[in-house]
C-alpha positions as CSV (number, residue, x, y, z in Angstrom):
1,M,-20.4,-75.8,-63.6
2,H,-19.8,-79.0,-65.5
3,E,-22.5,-80.0,-68.0
4,T,-23.5,-83.7,-68.3
5,N,-23.9,-85.1,-71.8
6,E,-27.6,-85.0,-71.4
7,E,-27.6,-81.4,-70.3
8,F,-25.4,-80.5,-73.3
9,I,-27.7,-82.2,-75.8
10,Q,-30.8,-80.6,-74.2
11,R,-29.1,-77.2,-74.3
12,I,-28.1,-77.4,-77.9
13,M,-31.5,-78.7,-79.0
14,T,-33.4,-76.0,-77.2
15,V,-31.4,-72.9,-76.4
16,G,-29.4,-70.3,-78.3
17,C,-28.8,-71.6,-81.8
18,P,-28.8,-68.6,-84.2
19,T,-30.9,-70.6,-86.7
20,G,-33.5,-71.6,-84.1
21,A,-35.2,-75.0,-84.3
22,L,-33.2,-76.0,-87.4
23,V,-30.5,-77.3,-85.0
24,Q,-32.9,-80.1,-84.1
25,V,-33.1,-81.3,-87.7
26,F,-29.3,-80.9,-87.9
27,V,-28.6,-83.1,-84.9
28,I,-31.1,-85.8,-85.9
29,D,-29.7,-85.8,-89.5
30,A,-26.1,-86.0,-88.1
31,L,-27.1,-89.0,-85.9
32,E,-28.7,-90.8,-88.7
33,K,-25.8,-90.2,-91.1
34,Y,-23.2,-91.3,-88.6
35,A,-25.2,-94.4,-87.6
36,M,-25.6,-95.3,-91.3
37,F,-21.8,-94.8,-91.8
38,V,-20.9,-97.0,-88.8
39,T,-23.3,-99.8,-89.7
40,S,-22.3,-99.9,-93.4
41,S,-18.6,-99.3,-93.2
42,Q,-15.7,-101.7,-93.1
43,I,-13.5,-99.8,-90.7
44,P,-10.4,-102.0,-90.3
45,T,-9.2,-100.6,-87.0
46,W,-11.0,-99.1,-84.0
47,G,-8.1,-97.7,-82.1
48,A,-5.1,-99.4,-80.6
49,D,-6.3,-99.1,-77.1
50,G,-9.5,-101.2,-77.7
51,I,-11.6,-99.1,-75.3
52,I,-14.7,-99.8,-77.4
53,E,-15.4,-103.1,-79.0
54,K,-16.1,-102.7,-82.7
55,Q,-19.3,-104.8,-82.6
56,A,-20.7,-102.9,-79.6
57,W,-20.2,-99.6,-81.6
58,I,-21.9,-101.1,-84.6
59,D,-24.8,-102.5,-82.5
60,T,-25.2,-99.0,-80.9
61,A,-25.3,-97.4,-84.3
62,A,-27.9,-99.9,-85.5
63,W,-30.1,-99.2,-82.5
64,V,-29.9,-95.5,-83.0
65,L,-30.6,-95.9,-86.7
66,K,-33.6,-98.1,-86.0
67,E,-35.0,-95.6,-83.4
68,I,-34.7,-92.7,-85.9
69,Q,-36.3,-94.7,-88.7
70,Q,-39.2,-95.8,-86.5
71,K,-39.8,-92.2,-85.2
72,Y,-39.7,-90.6,-88.5
73,E,-41.0,-93.6,-90.5
74,V,-37.9,-93.6,-92.8
75,A,-37.1,-96.8,-94.7
């Protein structure tokens, strides 16, 4: 059976991690750090194929970062 992305995220956030609920903190921390990296970096190239527009990727990261900051009241 093929897992959708949503099913995958739900599974890793709720089932089977040897360290238990710590996986949730790990996933949120990873999302925050990557969103911060994307919004603050000056990555000169985003792939030769141009599948994802650089600004769209940055805008997505900014939205994720804003959502995390609002939820966890992080400045």
